[in-house]
PQR file of N, CA, C, O and H, with PARSE charges and radii, in Angstrom:
ATOM      1  N   MET A   1     111.423  90.746  82.568 -0.4000 1.5000
ATOM      2  CA  MET A   1     110.383  90.619  83.847 -0.0000 2.0000
ATOM      3  C   MET A   1     109.853  92.244  84.137  0.5500 1.7000
ATOM      4  O   MET A   1     110.470  93.295  83.963 -0.5500 1.4000
ATOM      5  N   ILE A   2     108.870  92.076  84.498 -0.4000 1.5000
ATOM      6  CA  ILE A   2     108.649  93.923  84.585 -0.0000 2.0000
ATOM      7  C   ILE A   2     108.103  93.982  86.217  0.5500 1.7000
ATOM      8  O   ILE A   2     106.934  93.812  86.563 -0.5500 1.4000
ATOM      9  H   ILE A   2     108.369  91.222  84.639  0.4000 1.0000
ATOM     10  N   PRO A   3     108.862  94.171  86.809 -0.5600 1.5000
ATOM     11  CA  PRO A   3     108.329  94.956  88.374  0.2800 2.0000
ATOM     12  C   PRO A   3     107.235  95.706  88.520  0.5500 1.7000
ATOM     13  O   PRO A   3     106.849  96.779  88.057 -0.5500 1.4000
ATOM     14  N   VAL A   4     106.709  94.698  89.463 -0.4000 1.5000
ATOM     15  CA  VAL A   4     105.606  95.503  90.189 -0.0000 2.0000
ATOM     16  C   VAL A   4     105.629  95.276  91.585  0.5500 1.7000
ATOM     17  O   VAL A   4     106.230  94.292  92.016 -0.5500 1.4000
ATOM     18  H   VAL A   4     107.023  93.827  89.840  0.4000 1.0000
ATOM     19  N   GLY A   5     104.859  96.320  92.599 -0.4000 1.5000
ATOM     20  CA  GLY A   5     105.335  96.349  94.051 -0.0000 2.0000
ATOM     21  C   GLY A   5     104.055  97.516  94.312  0.5500 1.7000
ATOM     22  O   GLY A   5     103.530  98.396  93.630 -0.5500 1.4000
ATOM     23  H   GLY A   5     104.370  97.119  92.249  0.4000 1.0000
ATOM     24  N   PHE A   6     103.886  96.976  95.708 -0.4000 1.5000
ATOM     25  CA  PHE A   6     103.254  97.643  96.449 -0.0000 2.0000
ATOM     26  C   PHE A   6     104.409  98.451  98.049  0.5500 1.7000
ATOM     27  O   PHE A   6     105.361  98.097  98.745 -0.5500 1.4000
ATOM     28  H   PHE A   6     104.312  96.262  96.263  0.4000 1.0000
ATOM     29  N   MET A   7     103.658  99.432  97.928 -0.4000 1.5000
ATOM     30  CA  MET A   7     105.033 100.322  98.834 -0.0000 2.0000
ATOM     31  C   MET A   7     103.661 100.785 100.431  0.5500 1.7000
ATOM     32  O   MET A   7     102.660 101.502 100.429 -0.5500 1.4000
ATOM     33  H   MET A   7     102.885  99.720  97.362  0.4000 1.0000
ATOM     34  N   PHE A   8     104.137 100.184 101.237 -0.4000 1.5000
ATOM     35  CA  PHE A   8     103.067  99.934 102.569 -0.0000 2.0000
ATOM     36  C   PHE A   8     103.363 101.461 103.479  0.5500 1.7000
ATOM     37  O   PHE A   8     104.078 101.156 104.433 -0.5500 1.4000
ATOM     38  H   PHE A   8     104.951  99.602 101.238  0.4000 1.0000
ATOM     39  N   ILE A   9     103.138 102.561 103.491 -0.4000 1.5000
ATOM     40  CA  ILE A   9     103.709 103.644 103.973 -0.0000 2.0000
ATOM     41  C   ILE A   9     103.220 104.414 105.802  0.5500 1.7000
ATOM     42  O   ILE A   9     102.101 104.540 106.299 -0.5500 1.4000
ATOM     43  H   ILE A   9     102.557 102.809 102.716  0.4000 1.0000
ATOM     44  N   GLU A  10     103.965 104.612 106.109 -0.4000 1.5000
ATOM     45  CA  GLU A  10     103.442 104.914 107.632 -0.0000 2.0000
ATOM     46  C   GLU A  10     104.274 106.440 107.766  0.5500 1.7000
ATOM     47  O   GLU A  10     105.470 106.726 107.703 -0.5500 1.4000
ATOM     48  H   GLU A  10     104.874 104.510 105.705  0.4000 1.0000
ATOM     49  N   CYS A  11     103.381 107.029 107.921 -0.4000 1.5000
ATOM     50  CA  CYS A  11     103.813 109.095 107.749 -0.0000 2.0000
ATOM     51  C   CYS A  11     103.930 109.429 108.736  0.5500 1.7000
ATOM     52  O   CYS A  11     104.018 108.651 109.686 -0.5500 1.4000
ATOM     53  H   CYS A  11     102.409 106.797 107.972  0.4000 1.0000
ATOM     54  N   VAL A  12     103.980 111.031 108.864 -0.4000 1.5000
ATOM     55  CA  VAL A  12     103.577 111.477 110.245 -0.0000 2.0000
ATOM     56  C   VAL A  12     102.244 111.859 110.479  0.5500 1.7000
ATOM     57  O   VAL A  12     101.705 112.024 109.384 -0.5500 1.4000
ATOM     58  H   VAL A  12     103.908 111.663 108.093  0.4000 1.0000
ATOM     59  N   GLU A  13     101.687 112.014 111.142 -0.4000 1.5000
ATOM     60  CA  GLU A  13     100.607 112.322 111.251 -0.0000 2.0000
ATOM     61  C   GLU A  13     100.156 113.591 110.924  0.5500 1.7000
ATOM     62  O   GLU A  13     100.993 114.491 110.860 -0.5500 1.4000
ATOM     63  H   GLU A  13     102.124 111.880 112.031  0.4000 1.0000
ATOM     64  N   GLY A  14      98.675 113.894 110.644 -0.4000 1.5000
ATOM     65  CA  GLY A  14      98.662 114.863 110.110 -0.0000 2.0000
ATOM     66  C   GLY A  14      99.575 115.611 108.448  0.5500 1.7000
ATOM     67  O   GLY A  14      99.673 116.720 107.922 -0.5500 1.4000
ATOM     68  H   GLY A  14      97.995 113.163 110.696  0.4000 1.0000
ATOM     69  N   ARG A  15      99.916 114.633 108.253 -0.4000 1.5000
ATOM     70  CA  ARG A  15     100.826 115.148 106.360 -0.0000 2.0000
ATOM     71  C   ARG A  15     100.450 113.993 105.504  0.5500 1.7000
ATOM     72  O   ARG A  15     101.042 113.897 104.429 -0.5500 1.4000
ATOM     73  H   ARG A  15      99.836 113.732 108.680  0.4000 1.0000
ATOM     74  N   GLN A  16      99.473 113.015 105.843 -0.4000 1.5000
ATOM     75  CA  GLN A  16      99.140 112.033 105.023 -0.0000 2.0000
ATOM     76  C   GLN A  16      98.337 112.684 103.502  0.5500 1.7000
ATOM     77  O   GLN A  16      98.363 112.054 102.444 -0.5500 1.4000
ATOM     78  H   GLN A  16      98.992 113.093 106.716  0.4000 1.0000
ATOM     79  N   ASP A  17      97.960 113.429 103.590 -0.4000 1.5000
ATOM     80  CA  ASP A  17      97.230 114.142 102.185 -0.0000 2.0000
ATOM     81  C   ASP A  17      97.901 114.723 101.281  0.5500 1.7000
ATOM     82  O   ASP A  17      97.599 114.841 100.093 -0.5500 1.4000
ATOM     83  H   ASP A  17      97.939 113.940 104.449  0.4000 1.0000
ATOM     84  N   GLU A  18      99.217 115.257 102.048 -0.4000 1.5000
ATOM     85  CA  GLU A  18     100.068 116.496 101.181 -0.0000 2.0000
ATOM     86  C   GLU A  18     100.742 115.577 100.934  0.5500 1.7000
ATOM     87  O   GLU A  18     101.229 115.836  99.833 -0.5500 1.4000
ATOM     88  H   GLU A  18      99.463 115.161 103.012  0.4000 1.0000
ATOM     89  N   LEU A  19     101.300 114.094 101.452 -0.4000 1.5000
ATOM     90  CA  LEU A  19     102.714 112.939 101.685 -0.0000 2.0000
ATOM     91  C   LEU A  19     101.707 112.353  99.969  0.5500 1.7000
ATOM     92  O   LEU A  19     102.326 112.245  98.910 -0.5500 1.4000
ATOM     93  H   LEU A  19     100.904 113.884 102.346  0.4000 1.0000
ATOM     94  N   LEU A  20     100.054 112.039 100.071 -0.4000 1.5000
ATOM     95  CA  LEU A  20      99.883 111.515  99.221 -0.0000 2.0000
ATOM     96  C   LEU A  20      99.402 112.085  97.888  0.5500 1.7000
ATOM     97  O   LEU A  20      98.925 111.450  96.947 -0.5500 1.4000
ATOM     98  H   LEU A  20      99.552 112.127 100.931  0.4000 1.0000
ATOM     99  N   LYS A  21      99.617 113.410  97.982 -0.4000 1.5000
ATOM    100  CA  LYS A  21      99.807 114.192  96.194 -0.0000 2.0000
ATOM    101  C   LYS A  21     101.133 114.073  96.011  0.5500 1.7000
ATOM    102  O   LYS A  21     101.420 114.249  94.827 -0.5500 1.4000
ATOM    103  H   LYS A  21     100.005 113.926  98.746  0.4000 1.0000
ATOM    104  N   LYS A  22     102.328 113.780  96.896 -0.4000 1.5000
ATOM    105  CA  LYS A  22     103.467 113.749  96.230 -0.0000 2.0000
ATOM    106  C   LYS A  22     103.917 112.978  95.793  0.5500 1.7000
ATOM    107  O   LYS A  22     104.814 113.168  94.971 -0.5500 1.4000
ATOM    108  H   LYS A  22     102.095 113.638  97.858  0.4000 1.0000
ATOM    109  N   ILE A  23     103.408 111.472  96.221 -0.4000 1.5000
ATOM    110  CA  ILE A  23     103.729 110.661  95.690 -0.0000 2.0000
ATOM    111  C   ILE A  23     103.007 110.234  94.550  0.5500 1.7000
ATOM    112  O   ILE A  23     103.693 109.461  93.881 -0.5500 1.4000
ATOM    113  H   ILE A  23     102.679 111.319  96.888  0.4000 1.0000
ATOM    114  N   ARG A  24     101.475 110.518  93.900 -0.4000 1.5000
ATOM    115  CA  ARG A  24     101.063 110.257  92.878 -0.0000 2.0000
ATOM    116  C   ARG A  24     101.622 110.843  92.083  0.5500 1.7000
ATOM    117  O   ARG A  24     101.448 110.478  90.921 -0.5500 1.4000
ATOM    118  H   ARG A  24     100.918 111.146  94.443  0.4000 1.0000
ATOM    119  N   GLU A  25     102.654 112.150  92.381 -0.4000 1.5000
ATOM    120  CA  GLU A  25     103.611 112.759  91.251 -0.0000 2.0000
ATOM    121  C   GLU A  25     104.866 111.907  91.132  0.5500 1.7000
ATOM    122  O   GLU A  25     105.705 112.452  90.415 -0.5500 1.4000
ATOM    123  H   GLU A  25     102.795 112.446  93.326  0.4000 1.0000
ATOM    124  N   VAL A  26     105.204 110.843  91.576 -0.4000 1.5000
ATOM    125  CA  VAL A  26     106.029 110.595  90.992 -0.0000 2.0000
ATOM    126  C   VAL A  26     106.169 109.237  89.814  0.5500 1.7000
ATOM    127  O   VAL A  26     105.125 108.586  89.870 -0.5500 1.4000
ATOM    128  H   VAL A  26     104.522 110.400  92.158  0.4000 1.0000
ATOM    129  N   PRO A  27     106.646 108.951  89.315 -0.5600 1.5000
ATOM    130  CA  PRO A  27     106.711 108.377  88.096  0.2800 2.0000
ATOM    131  C   PRO A  27     106.829 106.960  88.029  0.5500 1.7000
ATOM    132  O   PRO A  27     108.026 106.677  88.069 -0.5500 1.4000
ATOM    133  N   ALA A  28     106.342 106.269  87.971 -0.4000 1.5000
ATOM    134  CA  ALA A  28     106.206 104.841  87.679 -0.0000 2.0000
ATOM    135  C   ALA A  28     104.799 104.342  88.808  0.5500 1.7000
ATOM    136  O   ALA A  28     104.223 103.259  88.710 -0.5500 1.4000
ATOM    137  H   ALA A  28     105.369 106.499  87.939  0.4000 1.0000
ATOM    138  N   VAL A  29     104.457 105.434  89.855 -0.4000 1.5000
ATOM    139  CA  VAL A  29     103.420 104.988  90.437 -0.0000 2.0000
ATOM    140  C   VAL A  29     101.793 105.173  89.924  0.5500 1.7000
ATOM    141  O   VAL A  29     101.121 106.162  89.633 -0.5500 1.4000
ATOM    142  H   VAL A  29     104.926 106.314  89.934  0.4000 1.0000
ATOM    143  N   SER A  30     101.616 104.245  89.952 -0.4000 1.5000
ATOM    144  CA  SER A  30     100.544 103.398  88.979 -0.0000 2.0000
ATOM    145  C   SER A  30      98.979 104.080  90.099  0.5500 1.7000
ATOM    146  O   SER A  30      98.010 104.703  89.666 -0.5500 1.4000
ATOM    147  H   SER A  30     102.161 103.441  90.188  0.4000 1.0000
ATOM    148  N   TYR A  31      99.248 103.670  91.544 -0.4000 1.5000
ATOM    149  CA  TYR A  31      98.215 104.534  91.935 -0.0000 2.0000
ATOM    150  C   TYR A  31      98.418 104.740  93.658  0.5500 1.7000
ATOM    151  O   TYR A  31      99.001 103.961  94.412 -0.5500 1.4000
ATOM    152  H   TYR A  31     100.036 103.164  91.896  0.4000 1.0000
ATOM    153  N   ALA A  32      97.758 106.019  94.010 -0.4000 1.5000
ATOM    154  CA  ALA A  32      98.249 105.874  95.648 -0.0000 2.0000
ATOM    155  C   ALA A  32      96.774 105.635  96.578  0.5500 1.7000
ATOM    156  O   ALA A  32      95.831 105.744  95.794 -0.5500 1.4000
ATOM    157  H   ALA A  32      97.285 106.652  93.398  0.4000 1.0000
ATOM    158  N   TYR A  33      96.420 105.424  97.607 -0.4000 1.5000
ATOM    159  CA  TYR A  33      95.350 105.243  98.338 -0.0000 2.0000
ATOM    160  C   TYR A  33      95.714 105.700 100.197  0.5500 1.7000
ATOM    161  O   TYR A  33      96.856 105.784 100.648 -0.5500 1.4000
ATOM    162  H   TYR A  33      97.187 105.335  98.243  0.4000 1.0000
ATOM    163  N   LYS A  34      94.766 105.874 100.796 -0.4000 1.5000
ATOM    164  CA  LYS A  34      94.712 106.214 102.177 -0.0000 2.0000
ATOM    165  C   LYS A  34      94.573 105.162 102.765  0.5500 1.7000
ATOM    166  O   LYS A  34      93.737 104.326 102.422 -0.5500 1.4000
ATOM    167  H   LYS A  34      93.838 105.806 100.430  0.4000 1.0000
ATOM    168  N   LEU A  35      95.187 105.053 103.531 -0.4000 1.5000
ATOM    169  CA  LEU A  35      94.361 103.023 104.234 -0.0000 2.0000
ATOM    170  C   LEU A  35      94.782 103.361 106.084  0.5500 1.7000
ATOM    171  O   LEU A  35      95.737 103.978 106.556 -0.5500 1.4000
ATOM    172  H   LEU A  35      95.865 105.733 103.810  0.4000 1.0000
ATOM    173  N   ASP A  36      93.649 102.680 106.756 -0.4000 1.5000
ATOM    174  CA  ASP A  36      93.595 102.472 107.872 -0.0000 2.0000
ATOM    175  C   ASP A  36      94.232 102.026 108.756  0.5500 1.7000
ATOM    176  O   ASP A  36      94.574 100.895 108.412 -0.5500 1.4000
ATOM    177  H   ASP A  36      92.873 102.180 106.373  0.4000 1.0000
ATOM    178  N   LYS A  37      94.763 102.359 110.142 -0.4000 1.5000
ATOM    179  CA  LYS A  37      95.816 101.267 111.161 -0.0000 2.0000
ATOM    180  C   LYS A  37      96.864 101.192 110.839  0.5500 1.7000
ATOM    181  O   LYS A  37      97.071 102.086 110.019 -0.5500 1.4000
ATOM    182  H   LYS A  37      94.485 103.278 110.422  0.4000 1.0000
ATOM    183  N   THR A  38      97.879 100.506 111.038 -0.4000 1.5000
ATOM    184  CA  THR A  38      99.545 100.255 111.096 -0.0000 2.0000
ATOM    185  C   THR A  38      99.694 101.549 110.067  0.5500 1.7000
ATOM    186  O   THR A  38     100.147 102.541 110.638 -0.5500 1.4000
ATOM    187  H   THR A  38      97.711  99.779 111.704  0.4000 1.0000
ATOM    188  N   TYR A  39      99.367 101.746 108.511 -0.4000 1.5000
ATOM    189  CA  TYR A  39      99.939 101.831 107.157 -0.0000 2.0000
ATOM    190  C   TYR A  39      98.920 103.031 106.891  0.5500 1.7000
ATOM    191  O   TYR A  39      97.723 102.794 106.721 -0.5500 1.4000
ATOM    192  H   TYR A  39      98.998 100.940 108.047  0.4000 1.0000
ATOM    193  N   GLN A  40      99.389 104.211 106.862 -0.4000 1.5000
ATOM    194  CA  GLN A  40      98.494 105.115 106.148 -0.0000 2.0000
ATOM    195  C   GLN A  40      98.117 105.448 105.105  0.5500 1.7000
ATOM    196  O   GLN A  40      97.020 105.943 104.845 -0.5500 1.4000
ATOM    197  H   GLN A  40     100.361 104.403 107.000  0.4000 1.0000
ATOM    198  N   LEU A  41      99.728 105.014 103.772 -0.4000 1.5000
ATOM    199  CA  LEU A  41      99.442 105.002 102.761 -0.0000 2.0000
ATOM    200  C   LEU A  41     100.082 103.517 102.266  0.5500 1.7000
ATOM    201  O   LEU A  41     100.826 102.726 102.845 -0.5500 1.4000
ATOM    202  H   LEU A  41     100.619 104.612 103.983  0.4000 1.0000
ATOM    203  N   VAL A  42      99.397 103.502 100.816 -0.4000 1.5000
ATOM    204  CA  VAL A  42      99.671 102.552  99.864 -0.0000 2.0000
ATOM    205  C   VAL A  42     100.277 103.030  98.347  0.5500 1.7000
ATOM    206  O   VAL A  42      99.603 103.835  97.704 -0.5500 1.4000
ATOM    207  H   VAL A  42      98.793 104.145 100.345  0.4000 1.0000
ATOM    208  N   ALA A  43     101.405 102.586  97.851 -0.4000 1.5000
ATOM    209  CA  ALA A  43     101.719 102.764  96.402 -0.0000 2.0000
ATOM    210  C   ALA A  43     101.922 101.537  95.536  0.5500 1.7000
ATOM    211  O   ALA A  43     102.786 100.696  95.786 -0.5500 1.4000
ATOM    212  H   ALA A  43     101.953 101.933  98.373  0.4000 1.0000
ATOM    213  N   LYS A  44     101.076 101.467  94.491 -0.4000 1.5000
ATOM    214  CA  LYS A  44     101.579 100.488  93.920 -0.0000 2.0000
ATOM    215  C   LYS A  44     102.601 100.978  93.040  0.5500 1.7000
ATOM    216  O   LYS A  44     102.307 102.155  92.830 -0.5500 1.4000
ATOM    217  H   LYS A  44     100.374 102.150  94.289  0.4000 1.0000
ATOM    218  N   ILE A  45     103.619 100.694  92.435 -0.4000 1.5000
ATOM    219  CA  ILE A  45     104.461 100.819  91.193 -0.0000 2.0000
ATOM    220  C   ILE A  45     105.264  99.877  90.244  0.5500 1.7000
ATOM    221  O   ILE A  45     106.089  98.969  90.342 -0.5500 1.4000
ATOM    222  H   ILE A  45     103.858  99.738  92.606  0.4000 1.0000
ATOM    223  N   GLU A  46     104.860 100.292  89.659 -0.4000 1.5000
ATOM    224  CA  GLU A  46     104.859  99.451  87.891 -0.0000 2.0000
ATOM    225  C   GLU A  46     105.698 100.315  87.199  0.5500 1.7000
ATOM    226  O   GLU A  46     105.688 101.538  87.340 -0.5500 1.4000
ATOM    227  H   GLU A  46     104.190 101.030  89.580  0.4000 1.0000
ATOM    228  N   SER A  47     106.350  99.756  86.528 -0.4000 1.5000
ATOM    229  CA  SER A  47     108.106  99.782  85.639 -0.0000 2.0000
ATOM    230  C   SER A  47     107.909  98.842  84.490  0.5500 1.7000
ATOM    231  O   SER A  47     107.089  97.931  84.379 -0.5500 1.4000
ATOM    232  H   SER A  47     106.358  98.763  86.412  0.4000 1.0000
ATOM    233  N   ASP A  48     108.680  99.185  83.797 -0.4000 1.5000
ATOM    234  CA  ASP A  48     109.099  98.725  82.381 -0.0000 2.0000
ATOM    235  C   ASP A  48     110.933  98.290  82.905  0.5500 1.7000
ATOM    236  O   ASP A  48     111.572  97.573  82.135 -0.5500 1.4000
ATOM    237  H   ASP A  48     109.346  99.925  83.888  0.4000 1.0000
ATOM    238  N   SER A  49     111.452  98.678  83.918 -0.4000 1.5000
ATOM    239  CA  SER A  49     112.836  98.141  84.470 -0.0000 2.0000
ATOM    240  C   SER A  49     112.760  98.380  85.876  0.5500 1.7000
ATOM    241  O   SER A  49     111.847  98.916  86.503 -0.5500 1.4000
ATOM    242  H   SER A  49     110.932  99.260  84.544  0.4000 1.0000
ATOM    243  N   VAL A  50     114.232  97.741  86.438 -0.4000 1.5000
ATOM    244  CA  VAL A  50     114.340  97.437  87.528 -0.0000 2.0000
ATOM    245  C   VAL A  50     114.801  98.790  87.549  0.5500 1.7000
ATOM    246  O   VAL A  50     113.931  99.473  88.090 -0.5500 1.4000
ATOM    247  H   VAL A  50     114.974  97.305  85.929  0.4000 1.0000
ATOM    248  N   GLU A  51     115.800  99.493  87.196 -0.4000 1.5000
ATOM    249  CA  GLU A  51     116.174 100.363  87.522 -0.0000 2.0000
ATOM    250  C   GLU A  51     114.870 101.772  87.656  0.5500 1.7000
ATOM    251  O   GLU A  51     114.729 102.210  88.798 -0.5500 1.4000
ATOM    252  H   GLU A  51     116.506  98.938  86.757  0.4000 1.0000
ATOM    253  N   LYS A  52     114.415 102.105  87.081 -0.4000 1.5000
ATOM    254  CA  LYS A  52     112.971 102.662  87.265 -0.0000 2.0000
ATOM    255  C   LYS A  52     112.505 102.396  88.649  0.5500 1.7000
ATOM    256  O   LYS A  52     112.993 102.915  89.652 -0.5500 1.4000
ATOM    257  H   LYS A  52     114.529 101.750  86.153  0.4000 1.0000
ATOM    258  N   PHE A  53     111.442 101.479  88.624 -0.4000 1.5000
ATOM    259  CA  PHE A  53     111.306 100.641  89.518 -0.0000 2.0000
ATOM    260  C   PHE A  53     111.932 100.936  91.412  0.5500 1.7000
ATOM    261  O   PHE A  53     111.246 101.006  92.431 -0.5500 1.4000
ATOM    262  H   PHE A  53     111.045 101.058  87.808  0.4000 1.0000
ATOM    263  N   THR A  54     113.044 101.017  91.290 -0.4000 1.5000
ATOM    264  CA  THR A  54     114.043 101.490  92.089 -0.0000 2.0000
ATOM    265  C   THR A  54     114.231 102.695  92.381  0.5500 1.7000
ATOM    266  O   THR A  54     114.152 103.070  93.551 -0.5500 1.4000
ATOM    267  H   THR A  54     113.601 100.959  90.461  0.4000 1.0000
ATOM    268  N   ALA A  55     114.528 103.570  91.325 -0.4000 1.5000
ATOM    269  CA  ALA A  55     114.149 105.375  91.067 -0.0000 2.0000
ATOM    270  C   ALA A  55     112.971 105.663  92.599  0.5500 1.7000
ATOM    271  O   ALA A  55     113.028 106.070  93.760 -0.5500 1.4000
ATOM    272  H   ALA A  55     114.591 103.265  90.374  0.4000 1.0000
ATOM    273  N   ALA A  56     112.044 105.159  91.665 -0.4000 1.5000
ATOM    274  CA  ALA A  56     110.524 105.469  92.218 -0.0000 2.0000
ATOM    275  C   ALA A  56     110.496 105.037  93.941  0.5500 1.7000
ATOM    276  O   ALA A  56     109.403 105.333  94.424 -0.5500 1.4000
ATOM    277  H   ALA A  56     111.998 104.828  90.722  0.4000 1.0000
ATOM    278  N   ILE A  57     111.117 104.630  94.596 -0.4000 1.5000
ATOM    279  CA  ILE A  57     110.864 103.733  95.555 -0.0000 2.0000
ATOM    280  C   ILE A  57     111.897 104.590  96.353  0.5500 1.7000
ATOM    281  O   ILE A  57     111.572 104.778  97.525 -0.5500 1.4000
ATOM    282  H   ILE A  57     112.005 104.390  94.203  0.4000 1.0000
ATOM    283  N   SER A  58     113.016 105.117  95.971 -0.4000 1.5000
ATOM    284  CA  SER A  58     113.846 106.401  96.589 -0.0000 2.0000
ATOM    285  C   SER A  58     113.068 107.700  96.779  0.5500 1.7000
ATOM    286  O   SER A  58     112.958 108.409  97.779 -0.5500 1.4000
ATOM    287  H   SER A  58     113.279 104.964  95.019  0.4000 1.0000
ATOM    288  N   ALA A  59     112.453 107.851  95.302 -0.4000 1.5000
ATOM    289  CA  ALA A  59     111.846 109.504  95.153 -0.0000 2.0000
ATOM    290  C   ALA A  59     110.529 109.377  96.182  0.5500 1.7000
ATOM    291  O   ALA A  59     109.903 110.411  96.416 -0.5500 1.4000
ATOM    292  H   ALA A  59     112.542 107.275  94.489  0.4000 1.0000
ATOM    293  N   ILE A  60     110.189 108.371  96.674 -0.4000 1.5000
ATOM    294  CA  ILE A  60     109.112 108.516  97.461 -0.0000 2.0000
ATOM    295  C   ILE A  60     109.737 108.397  99.149  0.5500 1.7000
ATOM    296  O   ILE A  60     109.202 108.921 100.126 -0.5500 1.4000
ATOM    297  H   ILE A  60     110.697 107.531  96.483  0.4000 1.0000
ATOM    298  N   ARG A  61     110.912 107.621  99.154 -0.4000 1.5000
ATOM    299  CA  ARG A  61     111.269 107.631 100.202 -0.0000 2.0000
ATOM    300  C   ARG A  61     111.843 108.663 100.573  0.5500 1.7000
ATOM    301  O   ARG A  61     112.036 108.834 101.777 -0.5500 1.4000
ATOM    302  H   ARG A  61     111.346 107.196  98.360  0.4000 1.0000
ATOM    303  N   GLY A  62     112.302 109.704  99.535 -0.4000 1.5000
ATOM    304  CA  GLY A  62     113.048 110.850  99.747 -0.0000 2.0000
ATOM    305  C   GLY A  62     112.264 111.961  99.920  0.5500 1.7000
ATOM    306  O   GLY A  62     112.920 113.000 100.004 -0.5500 1.4000
ATOM    307  H   GLY A  62     112.145 109.565  98.557  0.4000 1.0000
ATOM    308  N   LEU A  63     110.733 112.116 100.025 -0.4000 1.5000
ATOM    309  CA  LEU A  63     109.754 113.015  99.859 -0.0000 2.0000
ATOM    310  C   LEU A  63     110.123 113.193 101.335  0.5500 1.7000
ATOM    311  O   LEU A  63     110.206 114.421 101.307 -0.5500 1.4000
ATOM    312  H   LEU A  63     110.201 111.272  99.956  0.4000 1.0000
ATOM    313  N   GLY A  64     110.364 112.920 102.413 -0.4000 1.5000
ATOM    314  CA  GLY A  64     110.269 113.000 104.090 -0.0000 2.0000
ATOM    315  C   GLY A  64     109.071 113.111 104.333  0.5500 1.7000
ATOM    316  O   GLY A  64     108.212 113.233 103.460 -0.5500 1.4000
ATOM    317  H   GLY A  64     110.296 111.922 102.435  0.4000 1.0000
ATOM    318  N   ASN A  65     108.906 113.091 105.273 -0.4000 1.5000
ATOM    319  CA  ASN A  65     107.294 112.934 106.964 -0.0000 2.0000
ATOM    320  C   ASN A  65     106.993 111.181 106.512  0.5500 1.7000
ATOM    321  O   ASN A  65     105.942 110.540 106.523 -0.5500 1.4000
ATOM    322  H   ASN A  65     109.604 112.992 105.983  0.4000 1.0000
ATOM    323  N   LEU A  66     108.089 110.868 106.217 -0.4000 1.5000
ATOM    324  CA  LEU A  66     107.966 109.376 106.351 -0.0000 2.0000
ATOM    325  C   LEU A  66     108.372 108.436 108.015  0.5500 1.7000
ATOM    326  O   LEU A  66     109.517 108.584 108.443 -0.5500 1.4000
ATOM    327  H   LEU A  66     108.943 111.389 106.208  0.4000 1.0000
ATOM    328  N   LEU A  67     107.639 107.767 108.618 -0.4000 1.5000
ATOM    329  CA  LEU A  67     108.454 106.889 109.472 -0.0000 2.0000
ATOM    330  C   LEU A  67     108.624 105.325 109.317  0.5500 1.7000
ATOM    331  O   LEU A  67     109.007 104.546 110.191 -0.5500 1.4000
ATOM    332  H   LEU A  67     106.709 107.647 108.271  0.4000 1.0000
ATOM    333  N   ASN A  68     108.242 105.018 107.958 -0.4000 1.5000
ATOM    334  CA  ASN A  68     108.014 103.212 107.378 -0.0000 2.0000
ATOM    335  C   ASN A  68     107.700 103.234 106.571  0.5500 1.7000
ATOM    336  O   ASN A  68     106.749 103.701 105.944 -0.5500 1.4000
ATOM    337  H   ASN A  68     107.931 105.650 107.248  0.4000 1.0000
ATOM    338  N   THR A  69     108.818 102.484 106.392 -0.4000 1.5000
ATOM    339  CA  THR A  69     107.682 101.799 104.720 -0.0000 2.0000
ATOM    340  C   THR A  69     107.722 100.014 105.019  0.5500 1.7000
ATOM    341  O   THR A  69     108.278  99.472 105.974 -0.5500 1.4000
ATOM    342  H   THR A  69     109.590 102.105 106.901  0.4000 1.0000
ATOM    343  N   ASP A  70     106.927  99.299 103.849 -0.4000 1.5000
ATOM    344  CA  ASP A  70     107.418  98.321 103.691 -0.0000 2.0000
ATOM    345  C   ASP A  70     106.823  98.141 102.444  0.5500 1.7000
ATOM    346  O   ASP A  70     105.698  98.454 102.053 -0.5500 1.4000
ATOM    347  H   ASP A  70     106.476  99.739 103.073  0.4000 1.0000
ATOM    348  N   THR A  71     108.062  97.405 101.691 -0.4000 1.5000
ATOM    349  CA  THR A  71     107.545  97.216 100.122 -0.0000 2.0000
ATOM    350  C   THR A  71     107.921  95.576  99.429  0.5500 1.7000
ATOM    351  O   THR A  71     108.952  94.904  99.412 -0.5500 1.4000
ATOM    352  H   THR A  71     108.976  97.151 102.008  0.4000 1.0000
ATOM    353  N   MET A  72     106.674  95.380  98.951 -0.4000 1.5000
ATOM    354  CA  MET A  72     106.674  94.199  98.209 -0.0000 2.0000
ATOM    355  C   MET A  72     106.736  94.148  96.952  0.5500 1.7000
ATOM    356  O   MET A  72     106.367  95.081  96.239 -0.5500 1.4000
ATOM    357  H   MET A  72     105.836  95.926  98.965  0.4000 1.0000
ATOM    358  N   VAL A  73     107.254  92.950  96.471 -0.4000 1.5000
ATOM    359  CA  VAL A  73     107.743  93.376  94.999 -0.0000 2.0000
ATOM    360  C   VAL A  73     107.821  92.360  94.520  0.5500 1.7000
ATOM    361  O   VAL A  73     108.680  91.596  94.960 -0.5500 1.4000
ATOM    362  H   VAL A  73     107.553  92.192  97.051  0.4000 1.0000
ATOM    363  N   GLY A  74     106.845  91.871  93.272 -0.4000 1.5000
ATOM    364  CA  GLY A  74     106.127  90.945  92.994 -0.0000 2.0000
ATOM    365  C   GLY A  74     106.965  91.278  90.883  0.5500 1.7000
ATOM    366  O   GLY A  74     107.086  92.380  90.347 -0.5500 1.4000
ATOM    367  H   GLY A  74     106.147  92.492  92.915  0.4000 1.0000
ATOM    368  N   PHE A  75     107.305  90.037  90.328 -0.4000 1.5000
ATOM    369  CA  PHE A  75     107.246  90.574  88.234 -0.0000 2.0000
ATOM    370  C   PHE A  75     106.296  89.640  87.465  0.5500 1.7000
ATOM    371  O   PHE A  75     106.333  88.417  87.329 -0.5500 1.4000
ATOM    372  H   PHE A  75     107.206  89.143  90.763  0.4000 1.0000
ATOM    373  N   LYS A  76     105.590  90.394  87.085 -0.4000 1.5000
ATOM    374  CA  LYS A  76     104.788  90.235  85.827 -0.0000 2.0000
ATOM    375  C   LYS A  76     105.625  89.270  84.808  0.5500 1.7000
ATOM    376  O   LYS A  76     106.681  89.721  84.366 -0.5500 1.4000
ATOM    377  H   LYS A  76     105.560  91.388  87.195  0.4000 1.0000
ATOM    378  N   GLY A  77     105.302  88.261  84.504 -0.4000 1.5000
ATOM    379  CA  GLY A  77     105.856  87.808  83.165 -0.0000 2.0000
ATOM    380  C   GLY A  77     106.025  87.884  81.951  0.5500 1.7000
ATOM    381  O   GLY A  77     106.709  87.042  81.369 -0.5500 1.4000
ATOM    382  H   GLY A  77     104.444  87.894  84.864  0.4000 1.0000
TER
END
């Protein structure tokens, strides 16, 4: 099973562009975009292993300027 997920990110006001650029550089992030309302950013994470998938999530959470994240995980068959 190949893990795939969406990480919804609430970030510090005024840091969206800076954080978005850094998120797009994380391996396993297939895309990242700005949102409106509760979460300011969303990132799609895809990987060929659970280890790489969780490493990408940890890398994003370690970037700073995050207030909250909500990650939805699924698996491609």
